[in-house]
DSSP file (Angstrom, degrees, kcal/mol; ACC not computed):
  #  RESIDUE AA STRUCTURE BP1 BP2  ACC     N-H-->O    O-->H-N    N-H-->O    O-->H-N    TCO  KAPPA ALPHA  PHI   PSI    X-CA   Y-CA   Z-CA
    1    1 A M              0   0    0      0, 0.0     2,-0.2     0, 0.0   117,-0.0   0.000 360.0 360.0 360.0 140.3  113.9   75.9   80.1
    2    2 A L        -     0   0    0      1,-0.1     2,-0.1     2,-0.1   116,-0.0  -0.536 360.0-127.7 -78.2 138.0  116.2   73.0   80.8
    3    3 A G     >  -     0   0    0     -2,-0.2     4,-2.3     1,-0.1     5,-0.2  -0.302  28.9 -98.2 -79.1 170.3  118.3   71.8   77.9
    4    4 A K  H  > S+     0   0    0      1,-0.2     4,-2.0     2,-0.2     5,-0.2   0.870 124.1  53.0 -57.8 -39.1  118.5   68.2   76.8
    5    5 A K  H  > S+     0   0    0      1,-0.2     4,-1.6     2,-0.2    -1,-0.2   0.921 109.7  47.9 -64.2 -45.3  121.8   67.7   78.7
    6    6 A D  H  > S+     0   0    0      1,-0.2     4,-1.9     2,-0.2    -1,-0.2   0.891 109.3  53.0 -63.1 -40.2  120.3   69.1   81.9
    7    7 A E  H  < S+     0   0    0     -4,-2.3    -1,-0.2     1,-0.2    -2,-0.2   0.890 110.1  49.0 -61.2 -40.5  117.2   66.9   81.6
    8    8 A Q  H  < S+     0   0    0     -4,-2.0    -1,-0.2     1,-0.2    -2,-0.2   0.796 110.4  50.2 -74.5 -29.2  119.4   63.8   81.2
    9    9 A D  H >< S+     0   0    0     -4,-1.6     3,-1.9    -5,-0.2    -1,-0.2   0.766  85.7 100.8 -75.8 -31.4  121.5   64.7   84.2
   10   10 A I  T 3< S+     0   0    0     -4,-1.9     3,-0.1     1,-0.3    58,-0.0  -0.350  90.6  18.8 -61.8 137.5  118.6   65.3   86.6
   11   11 A G  T 3  S+     0   0    0      1,-0.3     2,-0.5    73,-0.1    -1,-0.3   0.067  99.9 107.8  91.7 -26.0  118.2   62.3   88.8
   12   12 A K    <   -     0   0    0     -3,-1.9     2,-0.3    -4,-0.1    -1,-0.3  -0.732  58.8-150.6 -85.6 130.5  121.7   61.0   88.1
   13   13 A S        -     0   0    0     -2,-0.5     3,-0.1     1,-0.1    -3,-0.0  -0.698   1.9-138.7 -99.2 152.7  124.0   61.3   91.1
   14   14 A G        -     0   0    0     -2,-0.3     2,-0.4     1,-0.2    -1,-0.1   0.163  61.8 -30.8 -82.8-149.6  127.7   61.8   91.1
   15   15 A N        -     0   0    0      1,-0.1    20,-2.2     2,-0.0     2,-0.9  -0.518  55.8-139.2 -72.2 126.0  130.0   60.1   93.5
   16   16 A L  E     +a   35   0A   0     -2,-0.4    20,-0.1    18,-0.2    18,-0.1  -0.786  39.3 155.6 -86.2 107.2  128.5   59.4   96.9
   17   17 A N  E     +     0   0A   0     18,-1.3     2,-0.4    -2,-0.9    -1,-0.2   0.440  51.2  51.6-115.5  -1.2  131.5   60.3   99.2
   18   18 A T  E     +a   36   0A   0     17,-0.9    19,-2.3    14,-0.0     2,-0.4  -0.992  55.7 179.6-142.2 134.5  129.9   61.1  102.5
   19   19 A I  E     -a   37   0A   0     -2,-0.4     2,-0.8    17,-0.2    19,-0.2  -0.994  20.6-157.4-137.3 131.5  127.4   59.3  104.6
   20   20 A V  E     -a   38   0A   0     17,-2.9    19,-3.5    -2,-0.4    20,-1.2  -0.908  37.6-146.1-102.1 105.3  125.9   60.1  107.9
   21   21 A G    >   -     0   0    0     -2,-0.8     3,-2.1    18,-0.2    20,-0.2  -0.125  23.9 -75.4 -78.3 164.3  125.0   56.6  109.0
   22   22 A K  T 3  S+     0   0    0      1,-0.3    18,-0.2    18,-0.1    -1,-0.2  -0.352 121.6  22.7 -55.8 127.1  122.0   55.2  111.1
   23   23 A G  T 3  S+     0   0    0      1,-0.4    -1,-0.3    16,-0.4     2,-0.2   0.242 101.7 113.4  93.7 -11.6  122.5   56.1  114.8
   24   24 A S    <   -     0   0    0     -3,-2.1    17,-2.3    -4,-0.0    -1,-0.4  -0.611  45.7-167.7 -90.5 151.3  124.8   59.0  113.9
   25   25 A S  E     -b   41   0A   0     15,-0.2     2,-0.4    -2,-0.2    17,-0.2  -0.988   5.6-172.2-137.6 153.5  124.1   62.6  114.6
   26   26 A F  E     -b   42   0A   0     15,-2.3    17,-2.4    -2,-0.3     2,-0.4  -0.998   3.0-170.2-141.7 140.7  125.7   65.8  113.4
   27   27 A E  E     +b   43   0A   0     -2,-0.4     2,-0.3    15,-0.2    17,-0.2  -0.993  53.6  34.4-134.7 127.2  125.0   69.4  114.4
   28   28 A G  E    S-b   44   0A   0     15,-2.0    17,-1.6    -2,-0.4     2,-0.6  -0.974  99.1 -23.9 136.9-148.1  126.6   72.4  112.6
   29   29 A T  E     -b   45   0A   0     -2,-0.3     2,-0.5    15,-0.2    17,-0.2  -0.900  51.6-170.6-111.9 125.4  127.5   73.2  109.0
   30   30 A L  E     -b   46   0A   0     15,-3.2    17,-2.9    -2,-0.6     2,-0.5  -0.944   2.1-174.4-117.5 118.9  128.2   70.3  106.6
   31   31 A K  E     -b   47   0A   0     -2,-0.5     2,-0.4    15,-0.2    17,-0.2  -0.958   7.5-173.2-116.0 128.4  129.7   71.1  103.2
   32   32 A V  E     -b   48   0A   0     15,-3.1    17,-1.2    -2,-0.5     2,-0.5  -0.966  21.6-143.6-123.8 125.9  130.0   68.2  100.8
   33   33 A E  S    S-     0   0    0     -2,-0.4     2,-0.3    15,-0.2   -16,-0.2  -0.808  84.2 -10.7 -83.6 130.5  131.7   68.0   97.3
   34   34 A Q  S    S-     0   0    0     -2,-0.5    16,-1.9   -18,-0.1    15,-0.6  -0.638 119.3  -7.1  76.7-131.8  129.5   65.7   95.3
   35   35 A S  E     -a   16   0A   0    -20,-2.2   -18,-1.3    -2,-0.3   -17,-0.9  -0.644  49.4-163.1-110.8 157.6  126.8   63.6   97.1
   36   36 A L  E     -ac  18  52A   0     15,-2.5    17,-3.0    -2,-0.2     2,-0.4  -0.995   3.5-160.0-136.5 137.8  125.7   63.1  100.7
   37   37 A R  E     -ac  19  53A   0    -19,-2.3   -17,-2.9    -2,-0.4     2,-0.5  -0.982   6.4-162.8-117.8 132.0  123.5   60.4  102.2
   38   38 A V  E     +ac  20  54A   0     15,-2.6    17,-2.9    -2,-0.4    20,-0.3  -0.958  29.1 150.8-117.1 116.9  121.8   60.8  105.5
   39   39 A D  S    S+     0   0    0    -19,-3.5   -16,-0.4    -2,-0.5   -18,-0.2   0.339  73.5  49.7-114.2  -3.1  120.5   57.8  107.4
   40   40 A G  S    S-     0   0    0    -20,-1.2    19,-2.4   -18,-0.2     2,-0.4   0.059 102.9 -67.5-105.2-141.0  121.1   59.5  110.8
   41   41 A R  E     -bd  25  59A   0    -17,-2.3   -15,-2.3   -20,-0.2     2,-0.4  -0.974  41.3-178.4-125.2 131.6  120.2   62.9  112.2
   42   42 A V  E     -bd  26  60A   0     17,-2.1    19,-2.1    -2,-0.4     2,-0.4  -0.998   4.2-174.4-131.3 133.2  121.6   66.3  111.1
   43   43 A K  E     +bd  27  61A   0    -17,-2.4   -15,-2.0    -2,-0.4     2,-0.3  -0.978  54.0  33.1-123.5 116.9  120.8   69.7  112.5
   44   44 A G  E    S-bd  28  62A   0     17,-2.5    19,-2.2    -2,-0.4     2,-0.5  -1.000  99.0 -20.9 146.6-150.4  122.2   72.7  110.9
   45   45 A H  E     -bd  29  63A   0    -17,-1.6   -15,-3.2    -2,-0.3     2,-0.5  -0.914  50.8-168.4-106.9 121.3  123.2   73.8  107.4
   46   46 A I  E     +bd  30  64A   0     17,-3.1    19,-2.6    -2,-0.5     2,-0.4  -0.932   6.4 178.7-111.5 128.8  123.9   71.3  104.7
   47   47 A S  E     +bd  31  65A   0    -17,-2.9   -15,-3.1    -2,-0.5     2,-0.3  -0.989   3.6 171.4-130.3 125.3  125.5   72.2  101.3
   48   48 A T  E     -b   32   0A   0     17,-2.6   -15,-0.2    -2,-0.4   -13,-0.1  -0.951  31.5-144.5-128.7 152.5  126.3   69.7   98.5
   49   49 A T  S    S+     0   0    0    -17,-1.2   -14,-0.1   -15,-0.6   -16,-0.1   0.696  93.2  10.9 -86.7 -21.4  127.5   70.3   94.9
   50   50 A D  S    S-     0   0    0    -16,-1.9    18,-2.1     1,-0.2    17,-1.7   0.421 115.3 -12.0-125.6-100.0  125.4   67.3   93.6
   51   51 A S  E     - e   0  68A   0     16,-0.2   -15,-2.5    15,-0.2     2,-0.5  -0.837  38.5-153.6-123.6 152.0  122.8   65.3   95.4
   52   52 A L  E     -ce  36  69A   0     16,-2.5    18,-2.5    -2,-0.3     2,-0.5  -0.979  13.6-167.5-119.5 127.4  121.4   64.8   98.8
   53   53 A V  E     -ce  37  70A   0    -17,-3.0   -15,-2.6    -2,-0.5     2,-0.6  -0.989   2.5-166.5-118.3 124.5  119.8   61.4   99.7
   54   54 A I  E     -ce  38  71A   0     16,-2.8    18,-2.0    -2,-0.5    19,-0.4  -0.948  16.3-144.1-108.1 114.9  117.8   61.2  102.9
   55   55 A G    >   -     0   0    0    -17,-2.9     3,-1.6    -2,-0.6    17,-0.2  -0.192  32.9 -94.3 -76.8 169.8  117.0   57.5  103.8
   56   56 A K  T 3  S+     0   0    0      1,-0.3    -1,-0.1    17,-0.1   -17,-0.1   0.742 128.2  43.4 -57.9 -25.3  113.8   56.4  105.5
   57   57 A E  T 3  S+     0   0    0     16,-0.1    -1,-0.3   -19,-0.1   -18,-0.1   0.505  93.9 112.1 -94.4  -8.3  115.5   56.7  109.0
   58   58 A G    <   -     0   0    0     -3,-1.6    16,-2.6   -20,-0.3     2,-0.4  -0.285  45.6-169.8 -71.0 149.6  117.1   60.0  108.2
   59   59 A E  E     -df  41  74A   0    -19,-2.4   -17,-2.1    14,-0.2     2,-0.4  -0.999   4.1-178.0-137.4 135.5  116.1   63.3  109.8
   60   60 A I  E     +df  42  75A   0     14,-1.9    16,-2.8    -2,-0.4     2,-0.4  -1.000   5.8 177.0-132.3 134.3  117.2   66.8  108.9
   61   61 A E  E     +df  43  76A   0    -19,-2.1   -17,-2.5    -2,-0.4     2,-0.4  -0.986  53.9  35.4-135.7 125.7  116.4   70.1  110.5
   62   62 A G  E    S-df  44  77A   0     14,-1.7    16,-2.0    -2,-0.4     2,-0.4  -0.990  96.2 -26.2 145.4-133.7  117.9   73.3  109.2
   63   63 A E  E     -df  45  78A   0    -19,-2.2   -17,-3.1    -2,-0.4     2,-0.4  -0.981  47.1-164.1-129.2 139.8  118.8   74.6  105.8
   64   64 A I  E     -df  46  79A   0     14,-3.0    16,-2.7    -2,-0.4     2,-0.4  -0.980   9.5-177.3-131.0 131.5  119.8   72.7  102.7
   65   65 A N  E     +df  47  80A   0    -19,-2.6   -17,-2.6    -2,-0.4     2,-0.3  -0.986  31.7 133.9-123.9 117.3  121.5   73.9   99.5
   66   66 A T  E     - f   0  81A   0     14,-2.1    16,-1.6    -2,-0.4    17,-0.3  -0.938  58.9-123.5-153.1 171.0  121.8   71.2   96.9
   67   67 A R  S    S+     0   0    0    -17,-1.7    16,-2.8     1,-0.4     2,-0.3   0.908  96.7   4.0 -85.4 -55.9  121.4   70.4   93.1
   68   68 A N  E     -e   51   0A   0    -18,-2.1   -16,-2.5    15,-0.2     2,-0.4  -0.962  67.1-163.3-130.2 149.4  119.0   67.3   93.6
   69   69 A A  E     -eg  52  85A   0     15,-2.2    17,-2.5    -2,-0.3     2,-0.5  -0.998  10.6-167.0-132.5 138.1  117.4   65.8   96.6
   70   70 A V  E     -eg  53  86A   0    -18,-2.5   -16,-2.8    -2,-0.4     2,-0.6  -0.979  17.4-165.2-115.4 113.4  115.7   62.5   97.3
   71   71 A I  E     +eg  54  87A   0     15,-3.2    17,-3.2    -2,-0.5    20,-0.3  -0.895  28.6 151.2-108.7 122.5  113.8   62.5  100.6
   72   72 A G        +     0   0    0    -18,-2.0   -17,-0.2    -2,-0.6    -1,-0.1   0.450  67.9  42.3-117.1 -11.5  112.7   59.3  102.2
   73   73 A G  S    S-     0   0    0    -19,-0.4    19,-2.5    18,-0.1     2,-0.4   0.057 102.3 -51.2-110.7-139.8  112.7   60.4  105.8
   74   74 A R  E     +fh  59  92A   0    -16,-2.6   -14,-1.9    17,-0.2     2,-0.4  -0.885  48.0 177.6-110.6 131.3  111.7   63.4  107.9
   75   75 A V  E     +fh  60  93A   0     17,-3.1    19,-2.9    -2,-0.4     2,-0.6  -0.983  16.7 178.3-135.6 126.8  112.9   66.9  107.0
   76   76 A R  E     +fh  61  94A   0    -16,-2.8   -14,-1.7    -2,-0.4     2,-0.3  -0.893  51.1 103.3-122.4  96.5  112.0   70.2  108.7
   77   77 A A  E    S-fh  62  95A   0     17,-1.4    19,-1.3    -2,-0.6     2,-0.6  -0.955  74.1 -99.1-159.8 173.6  114.0   72.7  106.6
   78   78 A K  E     -fh  63  96A   0    -16,-2.0   -14,-3.0    -2,-0.3     2,-0.5  -0.957  43.3-164.2-106.5 121.2  114.4   75.3  104.0
   79   79 A I  E     -fh  64  97A   0     17,-2.8    19,-2.6    -2,-0.6     2,-0.6  -0.888  18.2-173.9-114.7 132.4  115.6   73.7  100.8
   80   80 A N  E     +fh  65  98A   0    -16,-2.7   -14,-2.1    -2,-0.5     2,-0.5  -0.946  17.2 172.1-121.8 108.2  117.1   75.4   97.8
   81   81 A A  E     -fh  66  99A   0     17,-3.4    19,-0.7    -2,-0.6   -14,-0.2  -0.975  24.2-162.8-124.2 118.9  117.6   72.8   95.0
   82   82 A S  E    S+     0   0A   0    -16,-1.6    37,-0.4    -2,-0.5    38,-0.2   0.688  83.7  27.5 -74.0 -16.4  118.7   73.9   91.5
   83   83 A G  E    S-     0   0A   0    -16,-2.8    18,-1.7   -17,-0.3    17,-0.9   0.502 113.5 -30.0-108.9-108.5  117.6   70.6   90.0
   84   84 A K  E     - h   0 101A   0     16,-0.2   -15,-2.2   -17,-0.1     2,-0.4  -0.924  38.5-156.8-125.9 146.5  114.9   68.2   91.2
   85   85 A V  E     -gh  69 102A   0     16,-2.5    18,-2.6    -2,-0.3     2,-0.5  -0.977  10.6-166.2-119.5 135.2  113.5   67.3   94.6
   86   86 A V  E     -gh  70 103A   0    -17,-2.5   -15,-3.2    -2,-0.4     2,-0.7  -0.987   6.0-162.1-122.3 120.6  111.8   63.8   95.0
   87   87 A L  E     -gh  71 104A   0     16,-3.1    18,-3.2    -2,-0.5    21,-0.2  -0.918  20.1-146.9-103.9 114.2  109.6   63.1   98.1
   88   88 A E    >   -     0   0    0    -17,-3.2     3,-2.0    -2,-0.7    19,-0.0  -0.228  32.4 -90.0 -75.5 172.3  109.3   59.3   98.4
   89   89 A S  T 3  S+     0   0    0      1,-0.3    -1,-0.1    19,-0.1   -17,-0.1   0.679 125.1  42.6 -59.0 -26.9  106.2   57.7   99.7
   90   90 A K  T 3  S+     0   0    0    -19,-0.1    -1,-0.3    18,-0.1   -18,-0.1   0.357  90.0 121.5 -98.9   0.2  107.4   57.6  103.5
   91   91 A A    <   -     0   0    0     -3,-2.0    18,-2.6   -20,-0.3     2,-0.4  -0.372  44.5-162.8 -73.6 146.9  108.8   61.2  103.4
   92   92 A I  E     -hi  74 109A   0    -19,-2.5   -17,-3.1    16,-0.2     2,-0.5  -0.982  10.8-177.2-124.3 114.7  107.6   64.0  105.7
   93   93 A F  E     +hi  75 110A   0     16,-2.7    18,-2.9    -2,-0.4     2,-0.5  -0.957   7.9 173.2-117.3 123.7  108.6   67.4  104.6
   94   94 A I  E     +hi  76 111A   0    -19,-2.9   -17,-1.4    -2,-0.5     2,-0.3  -0.989  48.1  38.4-128.5 122.1  107.8   70.6  106.7
   95   95 A G  E    S-hi  77 112A   0     16,-1.9    18,-2.2    -2,-0.5     2,-0.4  -0.996  89.1 -36.5 146.4-151.5  109.2   73.9  105.5
   96   96 A E  E     -hi  78 113A   0    -19,-1.3   -17,-2.8    -2,-0.3     2,-0.4  -0.899  45.6-168.7-118.9 138.6  110.0   75.9  102.6
   97   97 A M  E     -hi  79 114A   0     16,-2.3    18,-2.9    -2,-0.4     2,-0.5  -0.996  12.6-173.9-136.0 134.9  111.3   74.6   99.1
   98   98 A K  E     +hi  80 115A   0    -19,-2.6   -17,-3.4    -2,-0.4     2,-0.3  -0.985  32.0 144.4-124.3 117.6  112.7   76.4   96.1
   99   99 A T  E     -hi  81 116A   0     16,-1.8    18,-2.4    -2,-0.5   -17,-0.2  -0.973  54.7-132.8-150.4 158.6  113.3   74.0   93.2
  100  100 A A  E    S+     0   0A   0    -17,-0.9     2,-0.4   -19,-0.7   -16,-0.2   0.823  97.7  17.2 -77.2 -38.0  113.2   73.6   89.4
  101  101 A R  E     -h   84   0A   0    -18,-1.7   -16,-2.5   -20,-0.2     2,-0.4  -0.998  66.0-165.6-142.1 141.4  111.3   70.4   89.6
  102  102 A L  E     -h   85   0A   0     -2,-0.4     2,-0.4   -18,-0.2   -16,-0.2  -0.989   3.9-174.9-129.0 129.5  109.2   68.6   92.3
  103  103 A V  E     -h   86   0A   0    -18,-2.6   -16,-3.1    -2,-0.4     2,-0.5  -0.988   5.0-172.0-120.5 124.6  108.0   65.0   92.4
  104  104 A I  E     -h   87   0A   0     -2,-0.4   -16,-0.2   -18,-0.2     3,-0.1  -0.952  14.6-147.3-119.2 111.3  105.7   63.9   95.3
  105  105 A D    >   -     0   0    0    -18,-3.2     3,-1.9    -2,-0.5     2,-0.1  -0.331  35.2 -84.7 -73.4 161.3  105.1   60.2   95.5
  106  106 A D  T 3  S+     0   0    0      1,-0.2    -1,-0.1    -2,-0.1     3,-0.1  -0.442 118.1  26.6 -64.4 130.6  101.7   58.9   96.8
  107  107 A G  T 3  S+     0   0    0      1,-0.4    -1,-0.2    -2,-0.1     2,-0.1   0.189  90.2 126.8  98.7 -15.5  101.8   58.7  100.7
  108  108 A A    <   -     0   0    0     -3,-1.9     2,-0.5   -21,-0.2    -1,-0.4  -0.407  55.2-135.1 -69.3 150.4  104.4   61.5  101.1
  109  109 A V  E     -i   92   0A   0    -18,-2.6   -16,-2.7    -3,-0.1     2,-0.5  -0.955  22.0-178.2-111.0 127.9  103.5   64.4  103.4
  110  110 A F  E     +i   93   0A   0     -2,-0.5     2,-0.5   -18,-0.2   -16,-0.2  -0.967   7.1 168.1-124.9 112.2  104.3   67.9  102.2
  111  111 A E  E     +i   94   0A   0    -18,-2.9   -16,-1.9    -2,-0.5     2,-0.3  -0.935  49.2  33.6-127.5 109.8  103.5   70.8  104.6
  112  112 A G  E    S-i   95   0A   0     -2,-0.5     2,-0.4   -18,-0.2   -16,-0.2  -0.990  89.9 -41.8 154.5-143.4  104.8   74.1  103.7
  113  113 A R  E     -i   96   0A   0    -18,-2.2   -16,-2.3    -2,-0.3     2,-0.4  -0.976  36.0-165.0-131.9 140.6  105.5   76.2  100.7
  114  114 A C  E     -i   97   0A   0     -2,-0.4     2,-0.5   -18,-0.2   -16,-0.2  -0.990   2.7-167.9-128.0 133.9  107.1   75.5   97.4
  115  115 A S  E     -i   98   0A   0    -18,-2.9   -16,-1.8    -2,-0.4     2,-0.4  -0.968  15.8-146.7-119.6 115.1  108.4   78.0   94.8
  116  116 A M  E     +i   99   0A   0     -2,-0.5     7,-0.8   -18,-0.2     2,-0.3  -0.668  27.8 168.3 -83.5 129.5  109.2   76.6   91.3
  117  117 A Q  E     -J  122   0B   0    -18,-2.4     2,-0.5    -2,-0.4     3,-0.3  -0.971  32.4-132.4-142.2 158.8  112.1   78.2   89.6
  118  118 A K  E >  S-J  121   0B   0      3,-1.8     3,-1.7    -2,-0.3   -35,-0.1  -0.935  88.7  -9.2-114.0 131.4  114.3   77.7   86.7
  119  119 A D  T 3  S-     0   0    0     -2,-0.5    -1,-0.2   -37,-0.4     3,-0.1   0.881 127.1 -59.8  46.5  45.6  118.1   78.1   87.1
  120  120 A N  T 3  S+     0   0    0     -3,-0.3     2,-0.5   -38,-0.2    -1,-0.3   0.718 112.8 118.5  59.9  24.3  117.6   79.4   90.6
  121  121 A K  E <   -J  118   0B   0     -3,-1.7    -3,-1.8     0, 0.0    -1,-0.2  -0.988  65.9-124.3-123.1 126.9  115.6   82.3   89.4
  122  122 A V  E     -J  117   0B   0     -2,-0.5    -5,-0.2    -5,-0.2   -24,-0.0  -0.413  39.8-101.6 -62.0 140.9  112.0   82.7   90.5
  123  123 A S     >  -     0   0    0     -7,-0.8     4,-2.4     1,-0.1     5,-0.2  -0.236  24.2-114.8 -65.0 155.2  109.6   83.0   87.5
  124  124 A Y  H  > S+     0   0    0      1,-0.2     4,-2.0     2,-0.2     6,-0.2   0.872 116.2  52.7 -59.1 -39.7  108.4   86.3   86.4
  125  125 A E  H  4>S+     0   0    0      2,-0.2     5,-2.5     1,-0.2     4,-0.4   0.929 111.6  45.3 -64.0 -41.6  104.8   85.4   87.3
  126  126 A A  H >45S+     0   0    0      3,-0.2     3,-0.9     1,-0.2    -2,-0.2   0.933 113.9  50.2 -67.1 -41.8  105.7   84.3   90.9
  127  127 A K  H 3<5S+     0   0    0     -4,-2.4    -1,-0.2     1,-0.2    -2,-0.2   0.843 119.5  35.2 -64.4 -35.4  107.9   87.4   91.4
  128  128 A N  T 3<5S-     0   0    0     -4,-2.0    -1,-0.2    -5,-0.2    -2,-0.2   0.192 108.2-116.6-105.5  14.6  105.2   89.8   90.3
  129  129 A N  T < 5 +     0   0    0     -3,-0.9    -3,-0.2    -4,-0.4    -4,-0.1   0.866  57.9 160.3  51.8  43.3  102.2   87.9   91.7
  130  130 A V      < -     0   0    0     -5,-2.5    -1,-0.2    -6,-0.2    -2,-0.1  -0.846  38.6-127.6 -93.9 117.7  100.8   87.4   88.1
  131  131 A P        -     0   0    0      0, 0.0     2,-0.1     0, 0.0     3,-0.1  -0.386  30.3-103.1 -66.7 144.7   98.3   84.5   87.9
  132  132 A N        -     0   0    0      1,-0.1     2,-0.3    -2,-0.0     0, 0.0  -0.372  39.5-102.5 -62.4 146.3   99.0   81.9   85.3
  133  133 A K        -     0   0    0     -2,-0.1     2,-0.3    -3,-0.1    -1,-0.1  -0.551  38.6-153.1 -75.0 128.7   96.9   82.0   82.2
  134  134 A L        -     0   0    0     -2,-0.3     2,-0.1    -3,-0.1    -1,-0.0  -0.686  18.0-111.3 -97.5 152.8   94.2   79.4   82.3
  135  135 A N    >>  -     0   0    0     -2,-0.3     4,-2.0     1,-0.1     3,-0.7  -0.468  36.8-101.0 -79.9 166.9   92.7   77.9   79.2
  136  136 A K  H 3> S+     0   0    0      1,-0.3     4,-2.6     2,-0.2     5,-0.2   0.819 121.2  57.8 -60.6 -36.9   89.0   78.7   78.4
  137  137 A R  H 3> S+     0   0    0      1,-0.2     4,-2.3     2,-0.2    -1,-0.3   0.905 108.1  46.3 -63.4 -38.9   87.8   75.3   79.8
  138  138 A D  H <> S+     0   0    0     -3,-0.7     4,-2.0     2,-0.2    -2,-0.2   0.911 110.7  52.9 -66.2 -41.9   89.4   76.0   83.2
  139  139 A D  H  X S+     0   0    0     -4,-2.0     4,-1.8     1,-0.2    -2,-0.2   0.917 110.5  48.0 -52.2 -47.6   87.9   79.5   83.1
  140  140 A Q  H  X>S+     0   0    0     -4,-2.6     5,-2.0     1,-0.2     4,-0.9   0.895 110.6  51.4 -62.6 -43.1   84.5   78.0   82.5
  141  141 A N  H  <5S+     0   0    0     -4,-2.3     3,-0.4     1,-0.2    -1,-0.2   0.894 111.0  47.5 -61.3 -39.1   84.9   75.4   85.3
  142  142 A R  H  <5S+     0   0    0     -4,-2.0    -1,-0.2     1,-0.2    -2,-0.2   0.815 112.6  49.0 -70.8 -35.4   85.8   78.1   87.8
  143  143 A S  H  <5S-     0   0    0     -4,-1.8    -1,-0.2    -5,-0.2    -2,-0.2   0.531 114.9-110.8 -89.5  -4.5   82.9   80.3   86.8
  144  144 A G  T  <5S+     0   0    0     -4,-0.9    -3,-0.2    -3,-0.4    -4,-0.1   0.544  81.9 122.9  94.0   5.6   80.3   77.6   87.0
  145  145 A N    > < +     0   0    0     -5,-2.0     3,-1.4    -6,-0.2    -4,-0.2   0.077  30.8 140.8 -90.8  20.7   79.6   77.4   83.3
  146  146 A V  T 3  S+     0   0    0     -6,-0.4     3,-0.1     1,-0.3    -9,-0.0  -0.435  76.1   4.4 -68.6 131.1   80.4   73.7   82.9
  147  147 A G  T 3  S+     0   0    0      1,-0.2     2,-0.4    -2,-0.2    -1,-0.3   0.487  98.5 124.3  76.4   1.7   78.0   72.0   80.6
  148  148 A Q    <   -     0   0    0     -3,-1.4     2,-0.4     1,-0.0    -1,-0.2  -0.784  57.0-133.7 -93.9 136.2   76.2   75.1   79.6
  149  149 A K        -     0   0    0     -2,-0.4     2,-0.1    -3,-0.1     5,-0.0  -0.683  21.8-120.4 -85.6 140.9   76.0   75.9   75.9
  150  150 A S     >  -     0   0    0     -2,-0.4     4,-1.0     1,-0.1     3,-0.4  -0.395  22.8-113.6 -74.2 158.9   76.7   79.5   74.9
  151  151 A E  T  4 S+     0   0    0      1,-0.2     3,-0.5     2,-0.2    -1,-0.1   0.871 115.7  54.5 -61.6 -36.6   74.0   81.5   73.1
  152  152 A K  T  4 S+     0   0    0      1,-0.2    -1,-0.2     2,-0.2    -3,-0.0   0.832 103.8  53.8 -69.6 -30.0   76.1   81.6   70.0
  153  153 A A  T  4        0   0    0     -3,-0.4    -1,-0.2     1,-0.2    -2,-0.2   0.711 360.0 360.0 -77.4 -20.4   76.5   77.9   69.8
  154  154 A A     <        0   0    0     -4,-1.0    -1,-0.2    -3,-0.5    -2,-0.2   0.491 360.0 360.0 -69.3 360.0   72.7   77.2   70.0
């Protein structure tokens, strides 16, 4: 479980010290201390210690390791985020994602797979293919017993 300090820090970015501007492209490995903003095109491996912001014109193809990510453009990648990932309304994400928290705005496109994890550890349930426990109402909805009274209640 995230502590109060971690919850307050999620969504806050550190110093933005690297920008790949509109019309720019980069291919290869990009390691950034603090935060990175991409408004151009990047193909390869991206690693940031804090946040990655992808503008509406930004495109990334490859692998991403970051703490937090805000995606407004197009991403075809494998993302490993220890904090939170936000897909804004114009975002298109295709790929695989591992993150502690995920926000998908109305209009965003998510095609792929997402694994929710805490502190970069996959939950016990996901690791061992254990289904989450559902409350009784959900069980009844799935079994078709919605609106039917049990014999004991009659």
